[in-house]
N, C-alpha and C positions, 0 to 999 in steps of 0.2 A: 329110622324115623322118616316120616312122610315129608314131602316137599310142600312147603307152605306158600310159596310164591308162584306167580304166573308172570309171563312176560309183560313188561311195561309197554312194549310196542304192540301188544295185542289189543286191537280196537273193536273186537267182536262184542256184541251185546248179549248173546246167549251161548250157553254151552250145554251139550247133551249130557245125559246122566252117565254115559260111558266115558266121555271126556273128563267129567268131574271125578268119576271113580278112579281113572288113571292118574289124574293130577294129585289126588289125595292118598292114593295107595289103599283105598278101601273098596270093598265089593259093592256092586250095584245094589244088592239087597240091603246093605247097610245104609247107603245113601237114601234109598227109598224109605227105609224105616225112620231115619233121622228126619226126613222131610215130613213124615206123618206126625212124629212126636214133638218136634220143636216148632213153635209158632213163629219164630223169627225167620224161618225159611218159607219163602213164598214163591216156589217155582211156577212159572207159567206153563201152559200146555199148548202144543201145536195142534193142527187139525187132526192129526192121528192120535192125539192124547198123550204124546210123549212129553215128559218133563223137560223144561228148558230153564237153566239156572243162570242168573245174572252174576256179575262180579260181586255185588253185595251179598248174594247167596253164598258165593265161594268164601267170602270173608267170614260169614256166619258159620259155614261148615267147618272152616279151619278152627274157629273158636270152639265149636262143639267137639271136634277131634282132640284139641288140646286138653279140654276139660275131661273127656272120657278116657283117652289113651294115655296122655302124659301125667295128668293129675289124678287119674284113677277114680274119678267121681262116678256115682251112679247116674242114671238118666234123670232122676228127680233132683239130685244134687246139682247136676249141670244146668237144669232148668232154673233152679233158684239162683245159682251163681250168675247165669246170663242176665236174669232180671235185675239183680242187685249190682253187679260189677261189670257191666258191659264195656265201659270205657277202659277200665283197667285191663281186661282181657284182650281188648283190641290192641292196646299198647304192647302187651307181652307178645302177641303174634307178630306185630310189626318189628319188634326187636329180634325175635327169632328169625324172621325173614331176612333182615339185614345181616345178622350174623352168618346165616347160610350163604348169602351172597359174598361176604368177606371170605369165608372159608373156601368157596369155589375159586375166587380170584387168587387167593394165596396158593392153592393147589396148582392152579395154572402157572403161576410164577415159578413155583418149585419145580414143576415138570419141565418148564422151558430152561431153567438153570441146569437141571440134571441131564438135559438132552445133548 
């Protein structure tokens, strides 16, 4: 499963498509496709024309990933769900992120006990 969170200490405003691809565990081609298909994504472009994603874009990409990969919706189904249930989907992503953080901490504790 992809990592849904990013560091809370990260104060950067923009992320390159390769960074976003690595964070989400998706290919650059997939991120580019989603940026064209979903109007909630509004990446900026630098002088070279490269896409630059904000933290808001990352949250929306995580929602799209959840809908397409985890809930197995089609592109059209995900578009409808995003427009109808944006807040509910955001809450689910936040819960998943918090659970992943808890799991990580528990594994660290378990590893320190077993050492």
